[in-house]
Structures are given as C-alpha cells and as structure tokens.
N, C-alpha and C positions, 0 to 999 in steps of 0.2 A: 504494500500500500504506500502510495506517495502522498504526503501531506504538505501543505504550504499555507502561506498568508498572502493576501492580495497586496499589491503595491500601494493601493489606496489606503488600506488599513495601516500599513507601515508608515506612510507619510503622516497620517493622523497622529499616530503615537509618537512620532518624531517631535512634534510640537509640545507634547506634554512634559511636564517636569516631574518625573516619577523616579523613585529610587530603583536600583537595578532589580531587586527582588519583585517589586510590584509590577514593573515593566515586563519582566519575564513571565510572571503569572498571567498577565493580560494577553501577552503574545501567544502563550500556549493555549489559552482559551479560544483564540481566534483561528487556530489551525483547522483547516478543512481538508477533506480528501480531494485530491486533484484527479480529474479524469483525463488520462493521457491519450486515450483512444477516442477518436472522433468517428462517428458513423459515416460511411461513404454515401453521398447523396449528390444532388445536382449542384451543390455549393462546393464540392471537393475541388481544390485547386488542381489544374491540369498543367500548370507551367512551372511546377516545383518538383524537386525530388522528395519522395515520401517513403516512410517505412509502412509497409502494409501488414495487416493482420488477416489471416485466413481462418475460417472456423475450425479447420483441422489443426491449427496452432500457429504461433508466431513464426514468420519466415524472415530471416535476417538478410534482407536485401532492400534495395530502394526501387521505387517506381521511376522509370526513366521515360518521361513523357515524349521525348523526341523519337524514341523507337517504339513507344507504346507497349513496353514490357509489362505484362500483368500476370505472368505465370512463372512458376519456379518449381523445379522438381526436387523433392526431398526423398532420399532413398527409402526412408521408413514409410513413405506413403505409396499407395499402389498406383496413383495416377498423378497427373499434373493438376495442381489447384489453380483454378482460373477465376474464382469469384471471391476476391477479398471483401471483407465486410466493414473494416475500420482502418483508419490510418493515423499516423503521427507525422507532423512536420519535423524536418530535421532542424536541429539548432545550428547556429553559426559555429564555424570552426574556431577553436581558441586562438588567440593572437599570441 
C-alpha cells in the first residue's frame, strides 16, 4: 500500500506554527492511500510512455505509442495478453 499527503495539505501546514510532535501527528492523520493504477479509458494518454497492468498480472514494460505496442509475452502465461486494464504514468528520470 502506498500512502501520501497532498501538496495542498503540506502547504497549509507549512504556515502553521506547530511544534514538531504536533506537526507530525497532524501529518500522519492526513495520510491517505494513493491509487497508483488508473483505469484505461478514453482519457488515457496516447502520447506518453506508460506502465501497463494486465488482469493476468503486472507486466514490467512500457507502452510505446509510436509503434502501438500493447502486448507482451510472459513465459508463465499461455498466451499473449492484449487487453491491459490500468496504467501508470512514468515519473521523470532523476537528475
């Protein structure tokens, strides 16, 4: 499970004059589960590289829109998965 705090909440707490223990308690209470996987629909970006999720399991590759790669063979599967259901956008490379 991935949890986090929104940037908006962090900016609000930045203005408050709280001691470190009270600030930490408030921040812990603000943590929410983040949904990393976005369902594929008509709003799915087609001009970016994406990590795809197939119902048969996560496939560690990226969607390459220029060649329209939407399949990936995994030896443990009996066929090629062609219907991803969710995606994640790739984060920027570290500098």
